[in-house]
N, C-alpha and C positions, 0 to 999 in steps of 0.2 A: 284422683278416685282412689279409693282405699282398695288393698288387696282383700280378695274373698278366700278365705280358708274354710276348708273341709275337714271334717272329723274323719278320723281312719275308717276305712269302710265304706264311706260314701261316694257316691260316683258323680261325676259332672252331670248337669241336666242334658238329656238326650242321649246318654250313653247307658249301654246294657252291662249288667255285672256279667262276669263269666261264670259257668257251671262249675262246681266243685263236687267230686264224690268222694266220700268218707267211709271209714269203716266204723260203724258204732257198736259198742260193748255197753250192755245194761246190766247192773247188778240190784240184788235186793228188791226194794219196793218198785224200783223204776222198771225192772225185767219184769215184774209181775203186772204192772200196768200196761206195759207195751206188748207183751205176751210173748216176746222172744228175747234172749240175751245176745245175738248178733244180728246185724242187718247192715246193709250197704244203703247209705242215703245220699241222694244227690240234691243240691241247693242251688239257687242263685246266689252268688257270691263268692267270697274266699277268705272272711274271717269267722272267728268262732262266734262273734255277736250274730252274724248273718245266718250262721248255721242254726243257733239256739233258736232264733226269732221264726225260721221256717220249721224247725222240728217241734217247738212248742205250739206252733200253729195246728200241726197234724196230730201232734199226740199231747194229751193234757197231763204234762208232768212238771210245768213250770213251778207250781208251787210246792213240789217235793224236793226241787234243787235249788232254786234262787231265792234268797232271803231279800226281803223289802227293806228291812232296817237291821242296824247294828245288833240289835237284841236278838234277832232270828238267827243271826250268824255266829253267835258266841255263846257258850255255855259256861256255867261256873265249875270250876274243877274242885279237886279235892286237895290240890297242892297250894300254898299261899303264894299270892302274886309277888314277883320280884320287880324292884325299882329297874333294873338294869337286866336285860336278857343276855345269856351267854350266846356267842356265835356272831356272825357278821350279817346274813342276809335273812330278814324276816320282811316278806313281801305279802301284801294283802290288797285286795281290789276296792275300789271306792264303794260306799254304802249305797246299796240297790244293785250292785253287781257282784256282790259276796254269794258263796254258796250258804245254804242253811247249814246248822250245826250238823256235823257228822257226814255231810254230802259233799261230793267232790266231783268237779268236772277236769277230766285228764286228758292231755295230748301226748299222744306217743310216750305214755308214760310218766309224763311230769305235769304236776298241778298247774292249771292255767295261770294261777296268781304268780309263779316262778318264771312265766314267759311275758307276754304283754296283754295279760288279763283277757277281757273280751275282744279286744282289738287284736288278738294273736291271728297271724295268716296261717290259714290251712292249705294243703296242697292235697291233690288227687290222691288217695291211697292213705292218708293219714289216718292214724286212729284215735276215735273220740270216745273215752270212757266216761259214762253217765251213772256215778255211784252214790247210791243211797242205802246202807246196808240195813238188815234186820238186826235190831238191837232188842236183846231181851235183858230184863233187870229184874231182879229179886226173886 
């Protein structure tokens, strides 16, 4: 028989996920929609994906933060595109797991893309920042 594999964050049947409590910081439009800039949030699970699923079920801010397509996640810049980027580490989540342009999900001060994306494990007391700034133009 074949081996059963499970995705990070999934639990074997019949087991319950532990509860995790994180400090949530909200800025810009997210703060306006939620009504506060700081809150403690307890959810069932221990990954960023499980946190976001639970949080978005309670607070209707998914569309502010998560891009469904690559086009929603990127913007056209004023600088010309380079064939090869300088530096070494450019990380990006898969399509459907990226943040919208200008929005960010940050764990303890680090963009989730530089950790394990939505599969990043969270511990009690971690700080999760949901950032979607006010942007004024012209």
